[in-house]
N, C-alpha and C positions, 0 to 999 in steps of 0.2 A: 906226325900224330897217330897214337894207337889208344893211350890209355886215359882216363878220364883225370887223372890226377894231372898229367900234363899240361892241360890246357890253363891251370891255375896260376895263380901268379906267383912264383917262387916264395918272395917276401912273408907271403900270407903262410906256411907253415900249418898245414890242416894237421897236424898231430900237437901242436902247442894246446897247452892247458887253455883252460876256458871255463868260467867260472858258471855253475850250474844256474845259479839268480843272486842278483844282485842283493844285500840284505845289509841292515846298519850296524847289525853283530860284527860284518865284518871290516874294523875298523883299525885294522894295525898297519905302519906303514909299509909293509911289503902289501896288504891285501889291497890298499889303497894305490898305489903306484901300479902294481897290475891292472887292475879296473878302470884308472887314468887314462893309461896307455892305449888300453883297447875302447876306449868311450867313444863313439861316433856322434857328431851334432850332426843333425838334419838342418833341411830349410828351415821345416815348422820346430824343431828344437828350438834353434836357434833364436825364431820371433819368440817362440814363449821365454827364452831367458831375458832377451830384452824386454817384451813388455813387465814381466815379473820385477823387474830391477828396476823400472821406473816407477812403477807404482809403490816399492818397498822407499823408493828417495822421495817421490811427494808425501806419502806417507809421512815418513821420519823428519822431512824438512817442514812439512806442514801440518802438523798434529790432525790429519784424515783420521774419519773414523771407518774408512773399511780398513779389515785386519785380517781377511779370511782369505786364503787361495785353498781352490780344491782342485788337485791334480787328479785326472781319472783315467784308466788304459786300462784294455783286459789283461791277464793273467801274462809277464815274462814282455811286457811291453815297454820296459823302461821306464816307469812313472817313479818306482821306486830310486833307479838311479838318478834322476830329476830331481828327485826332494833333496835325496841325499847331498849329492856334488854340490847341489844351492845352498845347502844351510851350512857343510864345510866350510865349503869355500870363503864364510864370513871369519872362520877362526884363525886368526894372524897368527897364531902359534903352533898350527898344524903343519909341518915341513916337512918337506919328503926331495931329500938330497941338495938339503941347502935351499928348496923352493915354496914358498907356502904354497898349499892345495890349492887356494884360488885363484892363484897364476896358473899350474896345471892346469884348470880348465879352461881359464883364460884362453891358454894355446890352442886348446882343441876346439876352441870357438872361433877363435880367429875373426875380429871385430873390433878396431879402437875404440870405436865407440861405446862397445859393452863394456871392453877393461875401463877403459876413464871414469863408465857410468859407475862398475863396480867398487874401483880406487875410491870413489867418491864416498859411496855410503859407507866403506870402512874408515874410511880416516876420520870422517866426520862425525860417526855415528859409532862404529866396532861394537855391534849387536853381540848380544851374549846367544847361542844357538844351542836349545835344548834336541837333541834328537831321541824320539822314542818311538821302537818298533811295538805296535797294538798288538803284531802277531804273534809275537813271540808270548803276550800278556794272555791271549784267548786260549793259548795251546799249555799253557802252564796251567790252565782250570781256573784262572784266576777273573772272578765277576767283578772285579772294582769298577767303578763310574771313571771316565776319560779325567774329568777334572781330578780324581784324586792320585790317578796315574802320574797327571802332570805337576801335581803340587810335590808329591815324595819323589820320582825321580828328578825333579828340579832340586830339591832339598838332598839328593845324593850326589848330583853335578857341585853343588855347592860346599860338599864335605862338610855339609854340617853335623849329615848321620850318613853310615854305611847300610844301616838296619832297614829291609824292605818291610817289618813290620808297624802296619801302619802306627798301632797302638803306642810303640817302643817312638818312632817320629815323633811323632806329635807332643810325648813327653819331652824327647831333647829340644823341639823348638820352644817348649817352655821354659826351659834351663836359658838358653841361650837370650828367650824373652827379659827373663827375670833377672839375668848376668849372671846365673851363677852353673852355669856350664864349667869353666875351668875348676870351680872346685868342685861339682860333681865329679871330673873326672883325677881331680888330686885323691878323693876319698877311695876310689876304686881302686886305685894305685897304690894307695899306702894300708888300705882298711880290708879288701878283697885279695891283695895281691893278685890285680889284674889289668891290664893293658887296655883300656875302654874301647880302644882304635881298632882291638883285633877284635875284642869281646865284642862287640856290636855286629859284627858281621854272623855271628849267633842267634837265631832270632829268637831259641828258646833261653839262653845265658842271657840275653840282652832283658828280656822280660823279667829275668828273676830279679837279675840286679836294679833293674831300674823297680822294683816294687820294693824291695825293704829299703832303698834310699829316698823314694817321695816323700816318706812322711817325715823324712828329716829335712829336707832342700825346699818340700815347695807344701808346709802344712797348713796352708791356706785352701789347698786344692787336695788333697791328701791326708785323711785324720792318721790312716793306716794302711797297711799293707795291702789288706784286704780290698780298699776301696779301688788301689788300681788294678788291682788282676780283674775286678767285677765288673769294670768298664768293658762297655762294647759299643767299638767302634763303627756305630752304623754310618756316621757322617759325621763329618769333621765340623770345625768352625761354621760358623753363615760366609757362605760361600764368597761373597764377596769381600767381607774383613780379611777370609784365610788368602786368598787371591791379594790381595794388597798388601797386607804382609811379608808373604814370600817376595811381591813385587820390590819391596823396603830391606829385606835382608838380600836381593840378588844387587840391590844398589849400594847396599854397604859392605857385601862380600866380593864382588868384584868391580865396583866403580861405575860400572853400565848402567842406562839406561831405558835401553833399545834390547827387546828378547825377542827371540824367532824360536818359537814351538816347531820342531818339523814333526809330525806323527804321520807314520806309515800304517798303511790297511786299516783305517780308520771305517770303510764302509763296511768291510768284513766282522769288524770289532762290533760295530754298534746295530747295523742292519734288525736283527732278527730280536731285539729288545726297544723298545717305545720309550721306557723310562731313561736308557743309554742314552738317545736320540734326544731326548728334551735335556739330558746332562750336558751335553755338548751345546744346545742349541744357547741352554743358560750359561754355559762357560764362558759362551763367544759374546753373549751377551754384555757378561763383567767386564772382559776387554773392551770390548768398543766404546763402555760407556766412561769409566774408572780410568784406561788409559792413552784415549785418542790418539791413537795411530802408536805407539811406545812398545805394543806386544805384538806381535802378529802369529799366526797359526797356517800352517802351509802341510794340509791334510794329503794324504792319497787315499784310493779308493777303487775297485774296479767298477764299480756305477758313478753314471754321472747325478746330478741332482734333481735334475727333470725326466730323467729316463731312467728306468731300472738295466742292466745286463741280463739279459736273459743267459747266458753263460755263468754269470757270478753266482759263490757259494751261497751266500743269500741275498734278498732282495727285498723291500720296504718298502711300502705307501709312505709313508711315514715319512723317509729321508727327504722328502721335499720340501719339509720343516727349518733344513738347513740352508737352502738355496739363496735366501738373504743373507746369510748369515756371512758366506762363503761368494762374495759378489765375482769374485776373480775366477774366472775358469781355463785350467788348462787343459788339454784334452790329447794324449798321445796316440795318437790315429797309427791305424793299422800298416798302412801304408810305408812309415815309418821304418817299421821293423826290415821290409824287404829292401830297403835301402842300407839298414844298419849291415842286415848280412851280407848285402852285395861288398859293402866295402870291410868287414872284420873278417869273412872266410872265403866269400867265394868269388872275389875279385880275378878277374883273367889277366891273365898276358895280352900282350897287344897281339900275338900270333893267333895265342887262342878263342878271341873273341871276333878277330876275322874268320879264323876258320869257323866258330860257331853260327856266327850271322849267315856264313855262305851255307851250311849245313840244313840252318834256318828258312832258306829260300830256295833251297832246291825240294824242301820235303812239306812248305807252309801248308796246302791244301789237304794233303792227305795226314799231317799233325793236327789240325784242326779239326778234322772232321771226324778221326778216331779218338780223339780225348773229348769230342763234345757233351756235355752233361744235359738232360732234358729233366725241365718240373724241378727246378728249384726254388723253394721257399726264400731264401736268402741269394741278394745278387752276388755276393762276394765272390760263389763257386761260378760266376757265370763274365768272368772280368776277359777282356780281349786279349788275347797272346800276341802280341808284336817281338820283333826281331831283337829289340832293346832287353826286353824283359828276357826272354829266350835267353839270350847271351849271359846277362846278369847273374840267373839263378840257376844256370844250368850243371848240374843235370836234375836239377830239381825246377817243377813249372810253377808259374804263378799260383795257381790252384791250391799244389804240393803245399805251399807255404801257409795258403789260407786255413786247408784242415788239419795241419799241424798244430798253429793258433786256437783254431776249436776246437783241437782235441785235448790241448794244457788246459784252456778256458773248462774246459766239460771235466775233467779229471780234479782242477783246481776245486770248482765247484763243490767236490763232492771229500777234499782233503786237506781245502784252507788252502794249498798251495806245499804243504810241508814235505821236501824231501823230492818236491818234481825239477828236471834240468827246462833251462831256458829252449825257448826255439834253438837260438844258436848251438847251444853246446848238441840238442838234438840231430840236426843237421850235420856236426862237427863228428857226433857218435854212429853216425848211420855214411857216412864218407870214410873215415876212419877203422873204427871197431866193425863195423858191418862189409869194411871191403869195398862199398862204390865205386869207391874212388881209383881202384883198381880194374872194374869192368872196361869194355871196348867204348870207345865213344859211339855215342849212340843210343846206349841203353839212357832209360830213365828211372828216375826215383820212382816208386808207387808207392799205397798203403802197406803192401806187406813190409816195408824197412819197417813204415812209421810202427806196427807191430811187433816188430824182434825190437826194437829200442822201448817201447812202452806198456809191455805184455807184466813188466815185474811193476810197475805203476797199477797197471789196470786190477793185478791182481791185489790190493793193499785196498780195495774199495770194493763198492759193491758190483763192481765187472770183474771177479774174480770166477763165476760162474760161465761166464760166456769165455773166457781165458780156456777153463776147464773142460768145454765142448770143443772149442777149435782146436786146443792141442790134442784132443783124442780122435780130432778127424782128421788133424796133419800127420799123427801115426800109421791112423788107417790108410792115409794115401803117400804114407814116406816116396815111392819110388816115382809120384807121379809131379811133376814140377807146379803144370800149371794149377792140378788142382789144389796143391798147398798155397799156392799163389791165394789161389779164390777161397780159401778159409781163412786165409789171416787176412784177407782185403773185408770180408764181411765183419769177422771179428773188430776188426778196431774200428773200422767205419760205422759199424751201427751204435757206434755210441752217443754221434750227433743226430739229436732228433730231429732237427730240421734240415736233414742230408735225405735226398731222396733215393735211397738205395735198390731200386730197380734194377732188372737184367740188362737193358741197356747201359746205367750208370755202371756196374758191375764192370762191363766190358769194356765202358771206357778207362775206366780206374786202372783197367789189366793189362792195354796197351802199354808197353815199357820198352819199346824199339821207335825208334823218330822217324824209322823209313818203310817201318813195316805195320801190317793190318793183322789185328788178331782172330783167328779163327772162332767166329759167332757159335757157328754150331755145335764145334766142339766144347765151349763153356757151358753150351745148353744141357750136352748130355751128361759132361759130370756136374753141375748143378742139381740137377732129376735125380742123378743118379746119388747125391749126397743128402739131398731132399729125401729121398726113397729110403734112405736106411732105417731101418727101428733101433739100433745103434745108435746112431746121431741125431741131434735136436734144430737142424738148417728145415727154417720152414720159410714160407713167402706169406706174410701178414699185411695184406693191403694194399697189394703189389710191392710190397720192401720185403728184403731178403734178411733175415737174422738169424744167429745160434738160439735155442732156447736153452732153458737152465735142466738142470736130471730130474726138476721138478716136473716138467715139459712129458716125461718117459712116464710117470705115475698117474697122471691126468690121462696121456691116452691109453695107458693102460684098464684106466677106468672107464673110459668109453666106450673101448672093445666091447667092454663085459654089459653095457647096458643094453635091455631088450625091451624096447616098446611095447608098450601096450597099444589095445584098441582103441580105448579110447582118444589117448593121444595122437595116434594115425588119423582117429576120425575128428580132431578139433584142426590138426591141419590141414584135412579136404577141405572143411568149413571155411576156416580161411581163404583159401584158393578161390570156392568156389560161389565165396561174398566176393573176392577181388574179378573175379571173369561177371558175376551180375552188378557190379554195382555203376549207377544207383538201382535200388530195386528195381525190376522190369513192370513198365508200366505202357499202357496203351491209352489211344485217344477212338472212342467209340459214338456215333451217332453226332459226330461232329462238337460233342459238347463235354464229353464227361471222359475223364481219365479214370481207367481202372488201374490198379496198382496190385501186381499177385503176391500174396507171400507166396517163400520161398523153403523146400523141406530139403533135405540132403537125405537122401539112405544109403547107409553103408553097414552088411551085414547082415541087415532087416532090419536095424534100429534107426529108427528117423531122428535127425537133428533139425532143430527150429533154425533157418540163417534170419529170415525175414519173417517177421508174426503174419499171420494172416488174418484180411480184415472179410474179403468176400470170397476173393477167388484164392484159390492155391496151386502151387504148381510142385511136383516132388522130383525131384532130380534125381536120377540113379546113373552111374558109372560102371561099364559093367567086361567083362572081357570077351572077344568076339565068340568063344568058346561057349558061353553062356547066356548071351542074346537071343537065341529063340526061344530056351528056355523060361527067362524072363519074360520078354515080350510076350507068352501065351500067359502066363499068370496076370499079367495088367491087363489083358484085355478082357478076363473075366473081372478080376477084381474093381477096374473101373467103371461097371455099370451097377456095382451096390447103391442104396439109396443114401448111405453116408458119404459116398466119393462123390455125388453129381459135381460135385463143386472142386473137384480135384482134377487136373488134367498132369499126366505121366510123361515126364521128357527122360526117354531111354537111349543113351548115348554110348557108344560100341570103342571101346579104349584098343588102341592097337599097340600100346607100350603097357608093360607091366608097369604099376606106379607102386606096386609092394617095395619094391627095393629103393624110390627114389624118397618114401616115406620114411622107412627107416633111418637112411642118414638125416634124415632133417629133423626127426626127434632125439635123437643121437647127438646130433651140434646143440640144440634146445638144450636139451637135458645138462649139457655137461657145462653149456654156461650158466645156465639159470645154479648148478651147485658149487658154482666157486662165483659167482658173480661178485663176493666182498674180496677175491683175490686183492692184495697190495703192489703183491709183485709185478715188475712191469713186464716181463718177459712172458710169466703166465697170462696176465692180461693182454700181452700181445696173440698170446696162441689163442684165447678165448675172442678174440675179434676176428682171430681167422677163421675160428669153426663158425664164427656168425653170417661170415663170408660165404663160406662155402654153405651153408644153411640157405641163404639167399638164391645162390647158384641153383641148387638143388629143386626149389623152390620154383624158378625160372622152368625150369627143365620139364617140375611138372605142371606148372602154367602152360606151359605148349602141347605138352599131351593130352591135357581138357579140353584146350582149342580142336585139338584135330577130331578128340571124338564128340565133340557137338557139330563140328561137320559132317559126321555118319551117321546122322540120330532120327526119332521118333517121337513124335508127340501122340498120346493115347487120351481118347477124352470119350469118355461113355461108350467106352467097346470098342470106338471106331480110329485107326490110327493113321497118321498125317508125315509124310517123310517132310522131314527141315532141315537147315541147320545153324549157325553162327548168330545170322541176320533175319531169316523166312521163321523162326521161330515165335518171334513178337510179332514181326508184321504182317503176319498172314494167321499162323495159327493160334495165339495170343488173343488177336484182335476177334477172330470168326466164334472163339469159344463163348470170348467176354459179352460178344453180342446176342447169344446164344442164353448166356447166364441171366443176362440183364433185359429181357426179352421184352418188360412193360416200362423200361425208363424213357419210350417214345413219348407216353403218355404224355409226360410233362418232362419234358427235356431239357428244357431251361434253366441257367441258375438265376436265380433271381438275387437280387443283391439285398444285403443286408437291412435295409430301409425300405423296403418294398413294401409295410406292412403302412408306414407310417405315409408314403409316398400316396398310396392308396388313398389313404383316409381322407386326404388333403383337397380332392377332387370331390367336390358337393356335385358336380353334374357329371356324372360317368362316359355320356355321351363324346366330351372330352378330352378325354383321358387316352394319353399316347401307346404308341403300341407297345414302347419297351414294357408296360405294365399289363398289355395285353397280348403275353409271347401264344397263349393257348386259345384266345377267338374266344374266351367263355363270354366275358362282356360284350352284350349286343351295342353296338354304339348307336346303331339308327334311333332303338327306343327307350336306353339304358337299362335293358335287364340281363338277366345273368341266365345264362344256359345252364339249368340246375340239373341235365342229361348229361353232361360232359362225362366222358371217359373215366378223366381221372380224377373228380367230383364223386362220381358211383362209386370206385375203387374205397375211398374215403368213407362215404357214406354207408357203406355195406360192411368196414370194419368195425366204426361204431354201433352198429347195429347189432354188429354180431357180440358187442359187448355191452351192448344197452348204456355206457359210459365211459369213456376211455380219457388219459390222459392225456397233455400234447407232447409228454417224453415219450408214451407207447408209441405215436404215431409217427414219431421222428424214426424211433427204432424199429417200426415195420418197414418205412417204404424208404429208408435207409438203404436195408438189404435186398437182400435178392428175394424176387425178378426186378424189383422195381429200380432202387439205385436212386431217388430222385434225392437231392440239396435238400435241406434242414430249412433252408428258406425259401425255398419253391415249397414246401410241406404247407409254413406257415402262409404265405401267399394264400396257399390253393382253400384254407381252412378258414381264412379270411372273407375269401367271395362266397365258402357256403354262407356263414355268417352274414353276411349280406344278402344274399337272397333269402334267409329266413330257413334255409332249409338245417340248420343246427341253432344249438345255444352254449351258452359258455356260464361256467360256475366257477367264479372269482372270491377267494376268501368269503365264503355262504354264501354269496350275492351272486342272483339268474341275471346273466347280460342276452338279451336278445337281439340287439342291434349293434353296427358297426361301429359306437361312440367312439369319445376318449376314452372309458374304461375298458375298452376293448381293445383299441389299439395299446392302450399302456399295458396288458396283459398279454399281447401279442407282440409287443415291441423290437423284441429278441428273442434267443432261442432259450438263454436260460430261464424268462418269464412265461415263456410258451407252454416248458416241461413243467410247470407246476397247474397248469388250468385245467379242468376237467370237461370234456364236450360230450353232449349229447343231440339226439335228433330234437328238433321241436314240432310237436304235433296238436300244440296248443294254439288258441287266440286266432283263427285264419278267418281271415274277411273276405267277404266277396267283393267284386270288381265294383261294382257300384259305390258300396261302403268306401272304398277305399278311393273313388272319384267326390262322393261327398266331403270325405277327408279333405280331401286336396283342396276342392272348393272352399271349406269355412277355415281353412287355414289363409288362404289367399284372400277371402271376401271379409272374414270376422279381423283374424290378426294382422293382416295389411303385408303376408309373408308374397315372393316372388311366385310368378306358374311354377307348379309344381308336380313330377309326373306320378301318374298314379302308384307307388312302388311302395313298399309298407319301408323299405330302409331308407327311400330316398325323402318322403314325409318325415320320418321321423330325423332324419338329418339337419333339414329345414325348420322342422316345429323345435325342436330342441333349443336351433339357433337363434327363432324369431323369440322365444318365451324366457329367455336370457337376457334379451334386449328390453321385452316389454314389464319383466316381473321388478327392476326398480321404481317402475313407474307405479306398478298396482298398492308392491309395498309401500311404497310413497304418501298413500292417501290415506293407509291404516290409523295412523296415530291421531290423524284429523278427523276419522272419522268418529273413534272411541272418545278424543276428547268432548267435540260438540255431541255426540250422544245420538247418531244421524241414524234413519230407520234403515240406511242404504248398506249397512254392514255387514250384515249375515250374506247377500251375494257377493259382495266386493271378497272376502274372507272364501267364499265357498268356491271363488273361480282362482284364486290365490293357492287353493288347495289342489283343484286337476292339475294347475302348472308346476308344482311341486312333484307329483306324481310322472309328470312326462318330464321334468328334468332327473328326477332319478333314476329313471329309466334310461338315462340320455336320449329320450325321444322313442323309444321302444313301445310306449301306452300310447303315444299322440293317433296312430291310425286307426285305433280303439275309439278312445273318447271322443273324437272330433267324429268319426264316421257312426258313430251307435250311440255313444250317450248324449242325450238331448239337453239334459241341464247342464252339463258341461259348455254345449256350443251357448246356450242361455248366460250362464254365468259368465262369459269370455266375453260376449255381447254386452253385458250390465256392463265389464269392468272396461271395456274398451271405448261406451259411450259414456262414462265417468270419467279417465282421461282426457277425451277430448273435450267434453263440456271446461272442466275445469284448465285445459290448455288455453281454452276459447274466452271466456268467461270470465276466468277465477273464481264460481263460486263457491270456493272453501277458503276464500280469502273473502270473501263478501261476508260469509256466516261469522268469522273470525273478527272481523271489523266491528259489527253490529254487536257482538258478542260480549266487545271489549266497550264497546260505545255506552251501552243498557249498565253494564257492570259499574261503571264507571259512572255515570248518572246518579245511579242508586246510592252512592257512595260520597255523592256532594252533601255540606255541612246545609242545616238546613235554613233556609234565606226563604223572607214570601215572595220579595221576585221573581223566583226559580219556580214555582207554583205551578205553574201553566207548563214549562217544562214537562218537570216529575209526569205531569198527565200527560202529555203526547208519548213518552218515553212507555211509560204502561201499553197503550194503545198499540205499540210497535211488538213490545216484547210478546202480547198475545198473538198476533198473525205470527210470530219468528216463530214462537214455538208450535204453530201447528204447521209450520215447514218443516222444522225438524224432525216431525213428528210422521212423514208424505215419504214413502221410499223411493217413490217416483223422480229424483231429483233432476234428471234431464229435462223431464217435462217441464219442471218448475222456475229454472235456471232466468228465466224474463223475470218474474215472480220476484224472486230472491235479490236481484239486481236493483228491480223497482224499490222494494224495501228500504235498502240498504242507503239509497239516494233518499228518499223520504225523511229518513231518521239524520242521514248528515244535513238537510233541511231545514229539519228542528233545532237543530246544533245550533245553525248558523242563527237562526232570529233569536235564541237563547242567550248567544252570546252578545249581539245588537243591544237586544231592551237592558239587559243588566247593567254593560255600561252606561247608557243613558239616565236610568232610575237610578244610581248608583252615585253618580257625578252630582243629580240634582241635590240628593240629601247632603252631599258634602259642601255644595254651595252652601245652603243654610247653615252649618254649621260655622261656616267664615265668616258671615256677617254677625254670628252671634260672638263671636269671640272678640272683634274689632269692636262692638260696641259695648265692654264692660268698661268701667270709668278707670280699672287699674291700670288700662292702657294710656290714660294721661298722666301718670305718674313715671312714664318710663322716655327714656333720650330717643333722640333722633336715631342714633345707631339701632338700638334696642328694637327700636318700632321698626324700622326696615326687616330688621333678623326674624321676626315673628310673623311677619307680612310674609316673607318668604318661605318659613314652614307653612303656614297657613297655602301659599300655592304649591305646596308639594302634596295638599291632600284632594288626589285627583286617577281616577282608572283609565287606562289604557288597555284598550284590546290588540291582540298580537296576529289575530286571527280568527278561523271560527272554529276551533279544535278544542276536545273536551279538556286538554290541557291547561288551552289558555283561559277556555271558560272555571275551570279550578282555579288556578292560578289569581283571574279578579276577584271569584268569591273570597278566596284566602286573604286578599293584598282589603280589602270593603271591609272584612270582619275585625281584620289586624288593627285598623283606624281605630275603632270603637271598642277596644278590648281594650281590660287593666291594666294600667302604661303604657297604653299605644297613644296612638300620635296626636289624636285630639287630646287625649288627658298630657301629654306631657306637652304642649303648647301648652293649655290651660296653667298649669303650674309652673309654665317659666316663665309668663307674664306676673304673677304674684310673686314669683320669686325677686325678678329682676326689680318692680316696682318696690319691693322690702328695702332691696340694696342700695336704691337710691336716695331714701332718708340718710339725716347726719348720722355722724358717728356715735356724738354724746349730746344730751339736750334736757336743760333745767326744766321737768315741769313744772313742780310750783315748789313755794317757800312758805310756810307758815310760822304764827308764831302764836303761842298756848300762854293763857292767861289776859290777854286783853281782849276787848270790844271792837271788834271791828266796826265798820261803816253798816249802818241797821241793823245792828245786834242789838237787844236787849233782855240782859238776863234777869232784870227784874221787871217785868213789864205791871205796868198799873203802879207803880211807886216813881212818887217825886223825885225822890234823889237817888243817883246811882249807889250801891254801896261799892266801896273799893276795898279788894283784897290784896293785902303784903305776900305774894306767893313768886317764887323764883318764875324766869322769863325765858320761856319753850320755843325754839325756833327750828326745824329741822331743815335741809335739804334737798330735794328727791332731782337722780341724774339718769337721764335712759339714753341705755349704751347696745349698740348691736350687739348680735350673738358673735357675731364672725367677721374677724377685722383683716381686710386684704391687702391693705398698704399704710406706708410707712408714714404717710400725712394724716391719716385715721388716727392711728394708732399717739402721735405726738400731741394732738387735738385733745386729745383722754389724757395724758401724761399732763397737757400743762392746765385743763380745769380742773385735774384732783389738786395742783401745786398751789393753784389760788385758794383751795377750801383750806388749805394747811392751819393758816392763821383762826380759821373760824369754827372749826371743828370742834364740838366737844359733848358734856352730858345733852347740854340741853341744848343744842344746835346738829346733831348729828348728820349725818350724810345719807342717803335711803337710795340704793342702786334699781334701777328698773330695767332687765332685758329684755 
């Protein structure tokens, strides 16, 4: 065997017809016969067919709600073939050579189970299949929704209409619904002389006919022709109703109740439009809810529903919405295509296969090494080569198939796949049309062949510029086979963004012999030659080679014309120096202070700030060796000037010219900035390459600058010092910083931010920890402060030079050179000076001379400290004896603990003690004012002195206690008052006596108490004398005795009043019981009166004034009008009257008759008889108030007896 074609199975016929791709449009018997004979069913496809048929059968039999199948796969993978053949297999009427297409397909599957399953579905359900290729809809510019396309394409298949115009199709559907379609066709035939079956294929003609006849046939919907013409078909009927209507039409026209819609390239059609995706989602929901497994949809797409295919033409993160609507997934895998290629085209004869296995085994090591691809993003480019895959795919390698598939997907993503050939067709064209099959065995396919068969497709999309650039290079190197192969390989492979087209991988792709190794050096020479040509656009960008477009040539020419400005080069130098000196140079001096130097770069005598200067500045200069000495002499002089005393000059000698590097860096940056908004990918790649070049030049410049630092000098105040990149900081900068901050050691500790508060917390500074006394200013043996400490003297001199300084001025001055003290340390030192009495503060118009709460608050943090004013304290100096006296009084009079004779200590202790005593003193004042005690004045005087001490936070304590005798006297008096009151309670005694005497004066007049009133009067005279005596502490016992005497008088008065009042009440009880009316009372009434009389008594509950008042009031109440005595007497009378009969005959008299002993004519012997009427009256005594039925009945009975007797001469008189 010599030629490659001799290896193949003769039955494969390499030059036979192979379709580019399978489409739904190729549906003639001849097309289908050719396609099904070429169709290869892999194991995975076999499994897919079985799974789908099982799902369909289950759904049709059990009315399942799962009705969607999503078939995904890369371009040319066979997903359309799968969907097409599956759909057509259910059409029993589709025959090929007397055999149904379904049986043809089943013969390719070779599985009796699947055959039985397929036949069961057809025999039992016989579904209607509607095939729709959405890719043709997209190409035609149709942006209709998928539901509209499904609806109207189904109407066409049902022969309801052949029109493609939606308005006319809807009109025809309405005619069918109304039963007027036949009449419509007849009218068109008779009146228009047209055949509607022919005319409906012409959208324009069909529109005109429908418009003219719509008002006639459907007047309820179209009153005139204009109404039809003006309808805008934005959407058809309600989707649910429309598909229910369509389903009904299908059953009426075909008698079938099972439908399968097969939709090709759904993913490509809807991915770019969320509305289209939502439309599919809604349509699937209707099918699922309304038809319950009777209507199925098989959809194909390059994308899966859970992950986008980055090689797809369009992707959308919204496709996941369809995931639940298409629960059944069929994924056509890439490995299947290799099996299909082998079986359809690259199958070898047995002899050829054995030959290739032997060839592989002989050259396996060198072949795998030659074709190894490095650093690939996608694992498909690194699949292991085996003798099986080598023999199956030769002269192609597995990686070649993967590359071809990726190229097809890339091109399909730009064109939608229109016009592209399948991978099998491409392999056939490479073997036959490009004569690879005629090559000698051992020859391998390669990307140069791919370029030959795909260059025309590349020219149809955005890769046209690549083809033009590559073809130009190919023409220039026509006689150089390797150069031509290199150009073609790079041109076609650069389409794949995920392929690392590095030099090593280009060499791997160029190895086209099984047993030979490519000359890599020769490849490098050619690539460098091509990329270096000004006429060609091959460039290495980010490690990948690619042909740039012609636009790159213009940009390269533009770059060549860029003239870098000095300021641009200086900016680059600034960035480089900042990289070298990041972070900013800093050294630690005196073990506690970090000095960070500002950095300044001088270029062409112009300074540029790198890091701002706070204290020390480092000026950096890079000069060529020829100018070093001249610059050095200049700086030796310049550094001694007063304005440069804080500047050190770092002079670095350059061994390389930095100008050329700066020129290239600026050009690369400028060209990138000018075209930063470019959208052309090739130009973007070129600009990235410029960025890479700029970074490379910067690294070269950095190395040159580092070398210059290694040979450099530091010049400071006229003194040079040899340094390098390390010692400039550890030696030179450190030594210079210590010189600059020469006074930092006076206060070198960095105090904490709470140092002032902590200092104030120690009342006894002899116990203060070392952390709060780092400079040993506080003498812990006696608690005094060393006011002569150098740090304090520096502050004192600064304040004295200004008379008054603010805290901010102090911090600014002592933070800077030559001190460098920390702000917290400065506050701490000022606090010590205030504590020593050296200074005074002024805060909000108030002078503060002691280190108290106000001072601590004013100095508690740096912000507050900056607002205070500080001046020297030259007033109020006290002698040592005066301070000793103050401390003595503080302890002896005010009861404070032992205190050092130091003003600050006295102030703190006094302030604390007075705060404790003030409530006790002020508590006495209201009582003194109420009682008008003569000691009120000295008490108020003591409180006034105390307020002065508190207001000054103890500042005036030493002076008042040490020098003011009146203050001492007032404090002693106040302390004695407090002591006496706490021990004897004299104020309570005064208040008690005042209350008793006032209450006694207010008692009601009563002779029994005359003696008590006299005694109270005598006590009041003595009481008034005590009130007028200011020396209250000395008469406390007298006050107590007087109070006790008054209590004794009160006790005696209570006892006497109770005895005498009860005697008078006993006499009254005896008098009432002797009253005759008592005899008229009944027994129970008499007992009641005696009980009431028994209550006439006075009881004593103690010896208080309240008890005396209560007894007096009760006794008086007995004798008041309507009092207890009067009430009892009245009740006796009332009860006696009540006991009398209800009615009594008092008398009865007769007029005109002489009664016994009555003589009208005395002295006459014979009486005179007058004949006058007889007169007799009856008098009845009746009670005023009747309270019982018995009494009332007695009155009634008596009156009844008098009824017959009553008359003019015998009246009844009532007495009440």
